[in-house]
C-alpha positions in Angstrom: 1.4 -37.7 10.9 0.0 -37.2 7.4 -2.1 -33.8 7.1 -5.5 -33.6 5.1 -5.2 -31.5 2.2 -9.2 -31.2 2.3 -9.2 -29.1 5.5 -7.9 -25.9 6.6 -6.6 -26.2 10.0 -7.5 -24.5 13.2 -4.4 -22.2 13.1 -4.8 -21.2 9.4 -8.4 -20.7 10.0 -7.7 -18.6 13.0 -4.9 -16.6 10.8 -7.4 -16.0 7.8 -10.1 -14.7 10.0 -7.4 -12.3 11.7 -6.1 -11.3 8.2 -9.8 -10.6 7.3 -10.6 -8.6 10.1 -7.5 -6.1 9.7 -7.4 -5.9 6.1 -8.7 -2.6 4.7 -11.9 -2.7 2.8 -11.7 -3.8 -0.7 -14.5 -1.3 -1.6 -12.1 1.5 -1.9 -10.8 4.4 0.3 -12.4 4.5 3.7 -12.6 8.4 3.3 -13.2 10.5 0.5 -12.5 14.1 0.7 -15.1 16.6 -0.9 -13.2 19.5 -2.9 -12.5 22.3 -1.0 -11.8 26.2 -1.5 -8.4 26.9 -0.7 -6.8 29.7 -2.4 -3.3 31.5 -1.9 -1.4 31.0 1.5 1.3 33.4 3.4 3.3 31.9 5.6 5.5 33.5 8.7 8.6 31.3 9.7 6.7 30.0 12.9 4.2 28.4 10.5 1.6 30.6 11.5 -0.1 31.8 8.1 -3.4 33.5 6.6 -5.7 31.6 4.6 -6.8 34.2 1.8 -10.2 33.0 1.0 -12.5 33.8 -1.9 -13.3 37.7 -2.2 -16.8 38.4 -1.1 -19.3 39.7 -3.4 -18.3 43.2 -2.2 -14.5 42.6 -3.3 -13.7 42.4 0.4 -11.3 39.2 1.5 -11.3 37.6 4.8 -8.5 36.3 6.7 -7.9 33.9 9.5 -5.1 32.6 11.4 -3.8 29.4 11.3 -1.7 26.9 13.4 0.9 24.7 12.0 -1.2 21.7 12.8 -3.9 23.4 10.4 -1.5 23.9 7.8 -0.1 20.3 8.2 -4.1 19.4 7.9 -4.4 21.6 4.8 -1.3 19.9 3.2 -2.6 16.3 3.8 -6.2 17.6 2.2 -4.5 19.2 -1.0 -2.7 15.9 -1.3 -5.8 13.6 -0.9 -7.7 15.5 -3.2 -4.8 16.1 -5.7 -5.0 19.9 -5.7 -1.6 20.7 -7.0 -1.8 24.4 -6.9 -2.6 24.5 -3.2 -0.1 21.7 -2.3 2.6 23.7 -4.2 1.7 26.9 -2.2 1.9 25.1 1.0 5.2 23.3 0.1 7.0 26.7 -1.1 5.2 28.5 2.2 7.3 26.0 4.5 4.8 23.4 5.7 7.2 20.4 6.4 6.7 17.5 3.8 6.4 15.0 6.0 3.9 16.7 8.5 2.0 13.6 10.1 -1.8 13.6 10.5 -3.4 12.0 13.9 -2.9 8.7 12.3 1.0 8.9 12.0 0.3 9.6 8.0 2.0 11.8 5.8 0.9 13.7 3.0 2.8 11.3 0.7 0.8 8.5 2.3 -2.4 10.5 2.0 -1.8 10.9 -1.9 -1.1 7.3 -2.0 -4.2 6.3 -0.3 -6.1 8.3 -3.1 -3.9 7.3 -5.7 -3.0 10.9 -6.6 -0.1 10.3 -8.9 1.1 13.9 -9.6 0.3 14.9 -6.3 2.9 12.1 -4.9 5.3 13.3 -7.9 5.1 16.7 -6.2 5.7 15.5 -2.6 8.7 13.0 -3.7 10.1 15.8 -5.5 10.0 17.9 -2.4 11.6 15.6 -0.3 9.1 13.5 1.2 10.1 10.1 2.9 8.6 7.0 1.0 9.3 4.8 3.8 7.6 6.8 6.4 5.3 4.7 8.4 1.9 5.6 10.0 0.3 4.4 13.1 -0.5 0.8 11.4 2.8 0.1 9.9 1.8 1.7 6.3 4.3 3.7 4.0 3.7 5.1 0.7 6.0 2.2 -0.8 4.0 -0.7 1.2 0.7 0.8 0.7 1.2 1.5 -3.1 2.4 -2.3 -3.4 -0.2 -3.8 -1.6 -3.1 -1.6 -3.3 -1.3 -2.2 -7.0 -0.9 1.7 -7.4 2.0 1.1 -9.9 3.0 4.5 -11.0 3.5 5.6 -7.1 5.0 2.3 -6.4 7.7 2.9 -9.2 8.3 6.3 -8.0 9.0 4.9 -4.4 11.3 2.3 -6.0 13.1 5.2 -7.9 13.3 7.3 -4.6 14.9 5.1 -1.9 12.1 2.5 -1.0 13.1 -0.1 1.7 12.7 -3.2 0.0 12.9 -5.2 3.5 10.4 -2.8 5.0 7.5 -4.8 6.7 3.8 -4.2 7.2 1.6 -4.9 10.1 1.5 -8.6 9.4 5.7 -8.8 9.1 4.9 -9.0 5.2 6.9 -7.6 2.4 4.7 -5.3 -0.1 4.9 -8.6 -2.5 2.8 -10.6 -0.4 -0.5 -8.7 -0.2 0.2 -7.7 -3.9 0.1 -11.3 -4.7 -3.1 -12.0 -2.6 -5.0 -9.2 -4.3 -4.0 -10.3 -8.0 -2.0 -7.3 -8.6 0.0 -9.0 -11.6 2.0 -6.1 -13.1 3.0 -5.0 -9.5 4.0 -8.4 -8.4 6.5 -8.4 -11.4 7.7 -5.0 -10.6 8.3 -5.9 -7.0 10.2 -9.3 -7.9 12.3 -7.5 -10.6 13.1 -4.7 -7.9 14.5 -7.6 -5.6 11.8 -8.3 -3.0 12.6 -11.4 -1.4 10.0 -14.0 -3.1 10.1 -16.8 0.0 9.5 -14.0 2.9 7.3 -15.4 5.4 5.1 -13.1 7.0 4.0 -13.7 11.1 0.8 -15.6 9.7 3.4 -18.3 8.6 3.0 -17.3 4.7 4.7 -16.3 1.6 3.7 -14.5 -1.3 3.0 -17.8 -3.0 1.0 -19.2 -0.1 -1.2 -16.2 -0.3 -1.8 -16.2 -3.8 -3.3 -19.5 -3.5 -5.0 -19.4 -0.2 -6.4 -15.7 -0.3 -7.0 -15.6 -4.1 -9.6 -17.3 -6.4 -7.7 -19.4 -8.8 -8.2 -17.3 -11.7 -6.0 -16.0 -14.5 -4.4 -13.1 -12.5 -3.5 -15.6 -9.6 -2.2 -18.1 -11.9 -0.1 -15.6 -13.6 1.3 -14.1 -10.1 2.2 -17.9 -9.2 4.1 -18.2 -12.3 5.9 -15.0 -12.0 7.0 -16.1 -8.6 8.2 -19.6 -9.7 10.1 -17.9 -12.3 11.5 -15.3 -9.7 12.8 -18.2 -7.6 10.2 -19.1 -5.1 10.3 -22.4 -3.3 7.4 -24.2 -4.6 7.5 -26.5 -1.4 7.8 -24.2 1.2 4.9 -25.1 3.7 3.1 -22.5 5.7 3.2 -22.6 9.5 1.0 -25.7 9.7 3.1 -27.6 7.3 0.6 -27.4 4.5 2.5 -26.8 0.8 0.9 -24.5 -2.0 -0.1 -27.6 -3.9 -2.2 -29.0 -1.1 -3.8 -26.0 -0.9 -4.6 -25.6 -4.4 -5.6 -29.2 -4.6 -7.9 -28.5 -1.5 -9.6 -25.3 -2.9 -10.1 -27.2 -6.3 -7.7 -24.5 -8.2 -7.0 -26.8 -11.2 -5.0 -23.9 -12.9 -2.8 -23.4 -10.1 -2.1 -27.3 -9.6 -0.9 -27.5 -12.7 1.5 -24.8 -12.7 2.8 -26.0 -9.3 3.1 -29.6 -10.6 4.8 -28.5 -13.9 7.3 -26.7 -11.4 8.1 -29.9 -9.6 5.9 -29.2 -6.4 5.2 -32.1 -4.3 
């Protein structure tokens, strides 16, 4: 039976709604940490430590005991805020580089959320796992790819990023990068060897997401061209049997229609 290219099927509509509901807000980080005063730290073997707080006006120094959990929280806060001096002291003092927060995120993922490039560099140099996932299956590698944090992405690729690692939608880093219009990121991931025709749990490839979740503008046109040049199958349909060309026509994306047609799409 012939499908209408002018309508989105109920299954595709449901998948779009699920993706939109689960996607982090595009407006920026859900959480911004205010600058904090964290001076020098001294650590004991069991990761109990003393916080050397700022001297009082009378020249006195106050110390408080902190648990390993508090030390890990301090590591995450330093990573998120880009406080390199504190981050270095904590790492040198023995706080585990891959300490997790309540959401399962490592300090490296916290730095990646905030696009703190130098903090990420320091953590990776200290041995941070670029593939360590949090409770929603984000890793520094996957998140950097999805958000277009190109410098951190390149660092993860240079330090063992698992190109077959999948996010909570069963997709590679390439798929959300294509959706969000991150041209340089898409090209970097294709060059790195990420599979261009991987299909996620929604039944979509990077090319399909670039069409149905993009706006048809120049960035998504460049991404479609890059994916095609990288070997993407222009006729690989979604779970409903609708091809990228059919989706592009249905949305009136003339630029994408031309690119796909010139590539032999049917």
